[in-house]
C-alpha positions in Angstrom: 15.3 51.8 103.7 18.7 52.7 103.1 19.7 52.3 106.8 18.1 48.7 106.8 20.0 47.8 103.7 23.2 49.1 105.2 22.6 46.9 108.5 22.1 43.8 106.0 25.3 44.5 104.1 27.3 44.8 107.4 25.9 41.6 108.4 26.6 39.7 105.3 30.1 41.4 105.0 30.1 41.9 101.0 27.8 43.5 98.3 28.0 44.4 94.8 26.8 47.4 92.8 24.4 47.4 89.8 24.4 50.7 87.8 22.0 51.3 84.8 20.7 54.2 82.8 17.2 55.4 84.1 14.7 57.0 81.7 13.4 60.4 82.5 12.0 63.1 80.0 13.5 66.0 82.0 17.3 64.9 82.8 20.0 61.9 82.2 19.7 59.5 85.2 21.4 56.4 86.4 20.0 54.2 88.9 22.2 52.6 91.6 21.1 49.3 93.2 23.1 47.2 95.7 23.3 43.3 95.7 24.0 41.4 98.8 23.4 38.0 100.3 21.1 37.2 103.1 21.2 33.6 104.4 22.8 32.3 101.2 19.7 34.0 99.3 20.5 37.0 97.0 18.9 40.3 97.6 18.8 43.3 95.6 17.7 46.9 96.7 17.4 50.0 94.6 19.3 52.9 96.2 19.1 56.0 94.3 18.4 57.7 91.0 21.1 60.1 90.2 21.1 63.2 87.9 24.1 62.8 85.5 23.0 65.4 82.7 26.0 67.6 83.0 28.7 65.3 82.7 28.7 61.5 81.5 32.3 60.8 81.1 34.1 58.0 83.1 35.5 60.2 85.6 32.1 62.0 86.3 30.3 58.9 86.4 32.7 57.1 88.8 32.6 60.0 91.0 29.0 60.0 90.9 28.7 56.3 92.0 31.5 56.6 94.7 29.4 59.7 96.1 26.3 57.5 96.4 28.2 54.9 98.2 29.7 57.4 100.7 26.2 58.4 101.5 25.9 54.7 102.8 27.5 53.4 106.0 29.0 50.6 103.8 32.8 51.9 104.7 34.9 48.7 105.5 32.7 46.3 103.6 33.8 44.5 100.6 32.6 45.3 97.3 33.0 42.0 95.2 31.4 42.9 91.9 30.3 46.0 89.8 27.7 45.4 87.0 27.1 47.8 84.2 25.9 47.6 80.5 28.7 47.1 77.9 29.3 50.7 76.6 32.9 51.6 76.5 32.7 54.5 79.0 31.4 51.8 81.7 33.2 48.5 80.8 36.6 49.8 79.2 39.4 48.3 81.3 41.7 51.3 81.1 40.6 54.6 82.8 36.8 53.8 82.2 34.5 53.6 85.2 34.8 49.9 86.1 38.7 50.5 86.3 38.2 53.7 88.4 35.9 51.9 90.8 38.4 49.0 90.9 41.1 51.4 92.1 39.0 51.9 95.3 37.6 48.4 95.4 40.2 45.8 94.0 37.8 42.8 94.6 35.1 44.4 92.6 35.0 42.3 89.3 33.2 43.7 86.4 30.2 41.7 85.2 28.5 42.8 81.9 24.8 43.1 82.6 23.1 39.7 81.4 19.9 41.2 80.2 21.8 43.8 78.1 24.0 41.0 76.6 20.8 39.1 75.8 19.6 42.3 74.0 22.9 42.6 72.2 22.7 39.1 70.9 19.1 39.6 69.5 20.2 42.9 67.9 22.9 41.4 66.3 21.1 38.5 64.9 18.3 40.7 63.5 20.8 42.9 61.8 21.9 40.0 59.6 18.5 39.3 58.1 17.4 41.9 55.5 13.7 41.1 55.9 13.6 41.5 59.8 15.7 44.8 59.4 12.9 46.2 57.3 10.3 44.9 59.9 11.8 46.8 62.6 12.3 49.8 60.6 8.4 49.8 59.8 7.7 49.1 63.6 9.8 52.3 64.3 7.7 54.3 61.9 4.7 53.1 63.6 6.0 54.1 67.0 7.1 57.7 65.6 3.7 58.1 63.7 1.6 57.2 67.0 4.0 59.1 69.5 1.9 62.2 67.7 -1.0 63.7 69.8 -3.2 64.0 66.7 -2.6 60.3 65.6 -2.4 58.7 69.1 -6.0 59.6 69.9 -7.3 57.6 67.2 -5.3 54.6 68.1 -6.3 54.8 71.6 -9.9 55.1 70.5 -9.7 51.9 68.3 -7.8 49.9 71.2 -10.9 51.1 73.5 -13.5 49.8 71.0 -11.6 46.3 70.6 -11.2 46.1 74.4 -7.6 45.9 74.4 -4.9 47.3 77.0 -3.6 50.8 76.5 0.0 49.9 76.0 -1.0 46.9 73.9 0.3 47.2 70.1 -1.9 44.6 68.1 -1.8 44.0 64.5 -5.5 44.4 64.2 -5.4 47.6 66.2 -2.6 49.1 63.8 -4.6 48.3 60.5 -7.9 49.4 61.7 -6.5 52.7 63.1 -4.6 53.4 60.0 -7.3 52.6 57.5 -9.8 55.0 59.5 -7.1 57.8 59.4 -6.9 57.4 55.8 -10.5 57.2 55.3 -11.0 60.4 57.4 -8.2 62.2 55.8 -9.5 61.1 52.2 -6.1 59.7 51.2 -4.3 62.8 52.0 -2.4 61.2 55.1 0.8 60.3 53.2 2.3 58.6 56.1 -0.5 56.4 57.1 -0.8 55.5 53.5 2.5 54.5 53.3 2.8 52.5 56.6 -0.5 50.8 55.8 1.0 49.6 52.5 4.1 48.4 54.3 2.5 46.2 56.7 0.2 44.3 54.3 2.7 42.5 52.2 3.3 38.8 53.4 6.8 39.3 54.5 5.7 41.8 57.3 3.0 39.6 58.6 5.3 36.5 58.7 8.0 38.6 60.4 5.4 40.0 63.1 4.1 36.6 63.9 7.5 35.0 64.0 9.3 37.7 65.8 6.7 37.8 68.4 7.1 34.2 68.9 11.0 34.3 69.2 11.0 37.6 71.2 8.5 36.0 73.6 10.8 33.3 74.3 14.0 35.6 74.7 11.9 37.7 77.1 11.4 34.7 79.5 15.2 34.7 79.6 15.6 38.2 80.2 13.2 38.6 83.0 14.8 35.7 84.8 18.4 37.4 84.5 16.6 40.5 86.3 15.3 38.6 89.4 16.7 38.7 92.6 16.9 35.0 93.1 18.5 34.5 89.8 21.8 32.1 90.2 24.4 31.1 87.7 23.4 27.7 87.3 19.6 28.3 86.8 20.5 30.8 84.2 22.9 28.6 82.4 20.1 25.9 82.3 17.6 28.3 81.1 19.7 29.6 78.3 20.4 25.7 77.1 16.6 25.0 77.3 15.7 28.4 75.4 18.2 27.5 72.6 17.0 24.0 72.5 13.2 25.2 71.8 14.5 27.5 69.2 16.3 24.7 67.5 13.1 22.2 67.8 11.1 25.0 66.6 12.7 24.9 63.0 10.9 21.6 62.5 7.8 22.7 64.1 6.9 26.1 62.1 3.5 25.3 61.8 2.9 26.3 65.2 3.7 29.7 63.9 2.5 29.6 60.4 -1.3 28.2 61.2 -2.0 31.5 63.2 -0.3 33.5 60.3 -2.9 31.8 57.9 -5.8 32.5 60.1 -5.0 36.2 60.7 -4.4 36.7 56.8 -7.9 35.1 56.1 -9.5 37.1 58.5 -8.4 40.4 57.2 -8.3 39.4 53.6 -4.6 39.4 53.2 -2.7 37.4 50.6 0.2 35.4 51.5 1.5 34.5 48.2 4.6 36.2 47.0 4.3 39.0 44.3 5.1 38.2 40.8 8.5 39.5 39.9 8.1 42.3 37.2 9.5 41.4 33.8 13.0 43.0 33.2 13.4 44.7 29.9 16.8 44.8 28.3 17.6 47.3 25.6 17.9 46.1 21.9 20.9 48.1 21.1 21.1 49.5 17.4 23.6 47.7 15.3 25.0 50.9 13.8 25.7 52.0 17.3 27.7 49.1 18.7 30.9 50.6 18.3 29.9 53.8 20.1 29.3 54.9 23.8 25.6 56.1 24.0 24.8 58.4 26.9 21.2 59.1 26.2 18.1 57.2 25.5 17.3 56.4 22.0 13.4 55.9 22.1 14.1 52.4 20.3 12.4 49.2 20.8 13.2 47.1 23.9 13.0 43.3 24.2 11.4 41.6 27.1 13.4 38.6 28.6 10.9 36.1 27.2 11.4 37.4 23.8 8.4 39.5 23.4 8.9 42.6 21.6 7.6 45.9 23.0 7.5 49.3 21.0 
């Protein structure tokens, strides 16, 4: 495959490289792919997975990428672009990976990986909404909880009973699995109890359905950016279309709200906001007004609405 790819690159006369992190439970890896034109149609081929566990500084990573290219007969071909994520060790202009590669290939313009940029936009937007941040914290707790073998078996069992795919994390699956864990443990499973109590309030349910809708739209965008046939013009049009759809949805929230109401009704969940507890303010003794009081006095407190409580 490498030889065939090299022949095609020689025929086109140019290529670009795409380097990303690759997940592996044993070691840190990077994936190296080549992008090149074929009859004016973009082509992308994965070349190698490389272990970079020993050193992940800019010099070592640049040397690793160079070694992969040296093992391919692409000498004399023009590298016109290099694409990585935005982490500083890769994207920095001064003495970082893109700068070191550009020293060897002056025409290799650095391009920030577009799917990664979309992910950064979503992350930044979510970080400014407290309710959404809380939602993702609970989702992370769910992930950690069901990463354990003892709890994962129960989750998979419920999925099988409901006829769901193994990797599908559905709200119904979560509620039923947590409820059964608590029932079997006779209330002793503190983590399951805490998570279940966190996902039943209306703000979590609303966030669940809303984020599912929004992220589904963004996923279409992210997936297109990763296609071989993706072009700059088509990408720009898709971005504008996605933004327009999100703006229009502000006036069509019923499309999201109706499924939320249906789900809440089916699972006996309330969507009404909980009543705020009445705040009590101390009724300071007149004899101590000119003093600093550092301890409780066991005195009468008055509710905000004026009702006295002993």
